[in-house]
LOSE-329155 format. One record per residue (C-alpha): residue in three letters; x, y, z. Coordinates in steps of 0.5 Angstrom, whole numbers, padded with zeros to 4 digits, always signed. Layout:
# residues N
ALAXYZ ...
END
This chain:
# residues 355
MET-0184+0071-0053 LEU-0181+0076-0058 LYS-0185+0082-0054 LYS-0181+0079-0047 LEU-0174+0079-0050 ALA-0175+0086-0053 LEU-0176+0090-0047 PRO-0169+0087-0044 VAL-0165+0088-0050 ALA-0168+0095-0051 PHE-0166+0096-0043 ALA-0159+0094-0044 ALA-0158+0098-0050 CYS-0160+0104-0046 LEU-0156+0102-0041 MET-0150+0102-0045 THR-0151+0108-0049 LEU-0152+0112-0042 SER-0145+0109-0040 CYS-0142+0111-0046 ARG-0144+0118-0045 SER-0142+0118-0038 GLN-0135+0117-0039 GLN-0130+0123-0038 ALA-0128+0124-0045 PRO-0120+0125-0046 SER-0118+0132-0048 ARG-0118+0134-0056 ASP-0111+0133-0056 THR-0111+0126-0053 TRP-0109+0122-0059 ALA-0109+0115-0056 ALA-0109+0112-0049 VAL-0106+0106-0046 ASN-0109+0103-0039 GLY-0111+0110-0038 THR-0105+0113-0039 GLU-0106+0118-0045 ILE-0101+0120-0051 HIS-0102+0127-0053 ARG-0101+0130-0060 ALA-0096+0134-0058 GLU-0091+0128-0056 VAL-0093+0125-0063 GLU-0091+0132-0067 LYS-0085+0132-0063 TYR-0082+0126-0066 TYR-0085+0127-0072 ARG-0081+0134-0073 SER-0075+0130-0070 ARG-0075+0125-0076 GLN-0076+0130-0081 GLU-0070+0134-0079 SER-0066+0128-0079 GLN-0068+0125-0085 GLY-0069+0132-0089 GLY-0071+0131-0096 ALA-0078+0134-0099 THR-0084+0136-0095 PRO-0088+0130-0095 SER-0095+0130-0097 HIS-0102+0130-0093 ASP-0103+0123-0093 GLU-0095+0121-0092 ALA-0095+0126-0086 LEU-0101+0123-0083 SER-0099+0116-0084 LEU-0092+0117-0081 LYS-0096+0120-0075 LEU-0100+0114-0074 SER-0094+0110-0075 ILE-0090+0114-0069 LEU-0096+0114-0065 ASP-0097+0106-0066 GLN-0090+0105-0064 LEU-0091+0110-0058 VAL-0097+0106-0056 ASN-0092+0099-0056 ASN-0087+0103-0052 GLU-0092+0105-0047 ILE-0095+0098-0046 LEU-0088+0095-0045 PHE-0085+0101-0041 GLN-0091+0100-0036 ARG-0090+0092-0036 ALA-0082+0094-0034 LYS-0085+0099-0028 ALA-0089+0093-0026 LEU-0083+0089-0025 ASN-0079+0094-0022 LEU-0074+0094-0028 LEU-0074+0101-0029 ALA-0067+0104-0031 SER-0063+0108-0026 ASP-0062+0115-0026 GLY-0054+0113-0027 GLU-0056+0109-0033 VAL-0060+0114-0036 GLU-0054+0119-0035 ASN-0049+0115-0037 ARG-0053+0113-0044 PHE-0054+0121-0045 GLY-0047+0123-0044 GLN-0045+0118-0049 SER-0050+0120-0054 LYS-0048+0127-0053 SER-0041+0126-0054 SER-0040+0127-0061 PHE-0043+0134-0061 THR-0040+0140-0059 GLU-0045+0144-0054 ASP-0047+0149-0059 GLU-0048+0143-0064 PHE-0052+0139-0059 GLN-0057+0145-0057 LYS-0058+0147-0065 LYS-0060+0140-0066 LEU-0065+0140-0060 GLN-0068+0146-0062 ALA-0069+0144-0069 SER-0072+0137-0067 GLY-0077+0141-0062 LEU-0074+0136-0057 THR-0072+0138-0050 VAL-0066+0135-0045 ASP-0072+0132-0041 ASP-0075+0129-0047 LEU-0068+0125-0049 LYS-0067+0123-0042 ASN-0074+0120-0041 GLU-0074+0117-0048 ILE-0067+0114-0046 ARG-0070+0111-0039 ARG-0076+0108-0043 GLU-0071+0105-0048 LEU-0067+0102-0043 SER-0072+0100-0038 ILE-0076+0096-0044 GLN-0069+0093-0046 LYS-0069+0090-0039 LEU-0076+0088-0039 LEU-0074+0084-0046 ASN-0068+0081-0044 ARG-0071+0078-0038 GLU-0078+0076-0041 VAL-0075+0074-0048 VAL-0068+0073-0049 ALA-0067+0070-0042 LYS-0072+0064-0044 ILE-0068+0062-0051 THR-0064+0056-0051 ILE-0060+0054-0057 THR-0058+0046-0056 ASP-0053+0042-0059 ALA-0058+0038-0062 ASP-0061+0045-0065 VAL-0054+0047-0068 ALA-0053+0040-0071 ASP-0060+0040-0074 PHE-0059+0046-0078 TYR-0052+0044-0080 GLY-0055+0038-0083 LYS-0060+0042-0087 ASN-0056+0047-0089 LYS-0049+0044-0090 ALA-0048+0047-0097 GLN-0048+0054-0094 PHE-0041+0052-0090 SER-0037+0050-0096 VAL-0032+0055-0098 ALA-0030+0056-0105 GLU-0025+0061-0104 PRO-0022+0065-0097 GLU-0027+0069-0094 TYR-0027+0074-0089 HIS-0032+0076-0084 VAL-0032+0083-0083 ALA-0036+0088-0079 GLN-0036+0096-0080 ILE-0037+0103-0077 VAL-0038+0108-0082 VAL-0038+0116-0081 THR-0038+0121-0086 PRO-0037+0128-0086 ARG-0043+0130-0090 PRO-0051+0130-0089 ASP-0054+0123-0091 ILE-0062+0122-0091 GLY-0060+0115-0091 VAL-0057+0114-0084 HIS-0061+0108-0081 ASN-0057+0108-0074 ARG-0062+0108-0067 LYS-0060+0115-0065 ASN-0061+0118-0072 ASP-0054+0121-0071 ASP-0050+0124-0077 ALA-0044+0127-0077 THR-0045+0133-0082 THR-0038+0136-0083 PRO-0031+0134-0083 ASP-0030+0136-0075 GLN-0036+0133-0073 ALA-0034+0126-0076 LYS-0027+0127-0073 ARG-0030+0128-0066 LYS-0035+0122-0067 VAL-0029+0118-0069 ALA-0025+0119-0063 MET-0031+0118-0059 LEU-0032+0111-0062 GLU-0025+0110-0061 SER-0026+0111-0054 GLN-0032+0107-0053 LEU-0029+0101-0056 ALA-0022+0102-0052 ALA-0027+0102-0046 GLY-0030+0095-0048 THR-0036+0098-0051 ASP-0039+0092-0056 PHE-0037+0094-0063 SER-0044+0091-0066 GLN-0048+0096-0061 LEU-0044+0102-0063 ALA-0045+0100-0070 MET-0053+0100-0069 ASP-0052+0107-0065 TYR-0048+0111-0069 SER-0046+0108-0076 GLU-0048+0112-0082 ASP-0049+0106-0087 SER-0055+0101-0088 ASN-0052+0096-0084 ALA-0052+0099-0078 SER-0059+0095-0076 ASN-0054+0089-0077 GLY-0049+0091-0072 GLY-0045+0093-0078 ASP-0044+0086-0080 LEU-0042+0085-0087 GLY-0042+0078-0087 PHE-0037+0074-0091 ILE-0033+0077-0096 PRO-0030+0073-0101 GLN-0022+0074-0103 SER-0024+0076-0110 SER-0029+0081-0107 LEU-0024+0084-0102 ASN-0019+0085-0108 GLN-0024+0090-0111 THR-0025+0094-0105 ASP-0021+0100-0103 PRO-0014+0098-0102 GLU-0014+0102-0095 LEU-0020+0098-0093 LYS-0017+0091-0096 ASN-0010+0092-0092 ALA-0014+0094-0086 VAL-0018+0087-0086 LEU-0011+0083-0088 ALA-0008+0086-0082 LEU-0013+0084-0077 GLN-0013+0077-0073 PRO-0020+0075-0072 GLY-0023+0079-0066 GLN-0019+0085-0067 VAL-0021+0092-0069 SER-0018+0097-0074 LYS-0016+0104-0073 PRO-0020+0108-0076 VAL-0019+0108-0084 MET-0020+0115-0087 LEU-0021+0115-0095 LYS-0021+0120-0100 ASP-0028+0122-0099 GLY-0026+0124-0092 GLY-0030+0118-0089 TYR-0028+0114-0084 HIS-0029+0106-0083 ILE-0027+0102-0077 LEU-0027+0095-0078 LYS-0027+0089-0074 LEU-0025+0082-0077 ILE-0030+0077-0074 ALA-0027+0071-0077 ARG-0023+0068-0083 GLU-0024+0062-0087 GLN-0020+0058-0092 ALA-0023+0055-0098 GLY-0026+0048-0097 GLN-0032+0045-0093 ARG-0033+0048-0086 GLN-0034+0042-0081 LEU-0039+0042-0075 SER-0034+0041-0070 ASP-0031+0048-0072 PRO-0032+0053-0066 GLN-0034+0059-0071 VAL-0039+0055-0075 GLN-0042+0053-0068 GLN-0042+0060-0066 SER-0045+0062-0073 ILE-0051+0058-0072 ARG-0052+0059-0065 GLN-0052+0066-0067 SER-0057+0066-0073 LEU-0062+0061-0069 GLN-0061+0066-0063 ASN-0063+0072-0067 ARG-0069+0068-0071 GLU-0072+0066-0064 GLU-0071+0073-0061 GLN-0074+0076-0067 LEU-0080+0071-0066 LEU-0081+0071-0059 ARG-0081+0079-0059 ALA-0086+0080-0064 ALA-0090+0074-0060 TYR-0089+0078-0053 LEU-0091+0085-0056 ALA-0097+0082-0059 VAL-0099+0078-0052 ALA-0098+0085-0048 ARG-0102+0089-0053 ASP-0108+0084-0052 GLN-0108+0084-0045 ALA-0107+0092-0045 HIS-0113+0097-0046 VAL-0111+0101-0052 VAL-0115+0106-0055 ASN-0113+0110-0061 TYR-0117+0116-0062 LEU-0113+0119-0068 ALA-0114+0112-0072 LYS-0121+0112-0071 GLU-0122+0119-0073 VAL-0118+0118-0080 VAL-0122+0112-0081 GLU-0129+0116-0080 SER-0126+0122-0084 ALA-0124+0117-0090 GLY-0117+0120-0089 LYS-0119+0127-0090 LEU-0117+0129-0083 PRO-0113+0135-0084 ALA-0106+0134-0081 SER-0105+0141-0078 ASP-0112+0140-0074 ALA-0112+0133-0072 SER-0117+0131-0067 ARG-0122+0126-0065 PRO-0129+0125-0064 THR-0133+0127-0057 ASN-0135+0120-0055 PRO-0130+0114-0056 
END
């Protein structure tokens, strides 16, 4: 019996070896492939240089640089998976949508500043537009496949309120505020989605004027904060949460007065502080002291938004996990890093001949 089994097993192993050897190997500079679409070293290097340029600071070590490149490559793989899905569902962004977003991102720079920024990052206009098309297309996909499927019921809101009633007891007047911050100096801590950072007083002034124009045209405040705000709350749409009256009294008088002058839903004119920085404030809600009841529309809206964000974050992660499982992904750079025990030279990254 053992002899009879040995021949088929050996024969199968031989066939598998021949099959692997017959596969056409990607080029030396292919660092990953998604369903046959290659992601090349040059693309990763471009985004690596762009990130280093925007963040500044000390030169990273070999391990830090390689780790960052692996992270960028993984994000490019995820984006390619989602972009291919968007393409299959006919959800690609139009040329008009791309040009409109490109114009918005460019408007805070002079032409000379924009060209210098491009040159320093190693990116081209086509690179930027391709990235915008991918970003918009992926957002369309997620809006259809994830966001549109989320339903928050009245029962969900009531259940959350009942379990978290203490959160809605207000000890003193509170102000729910969001902000967009623009500074006149370089800041390696900028966290906005566009890595947009005004570095001079003139740039800051032009950027604030652009933001005012966008807000006047009806652009969503939180989206502008995520794209352009130069502080750590950018990723939250500039949302500072509820600020107690006692804390508001301790802030800059100019900011305090701007908040107190607003009605819920209103946005302030840019407030220029002594350091030359600008704050654009939005008063989302004002709460008096006491227990906030479930019947309060603002309480319901706050709960719905919280549940919506929580559900969206969960479903996005799950959707990406499923999409990745259904895709054929090969990460050649990661394979070589493992095989070289992390000793792969960052300046000479390649992959084995056979995948």
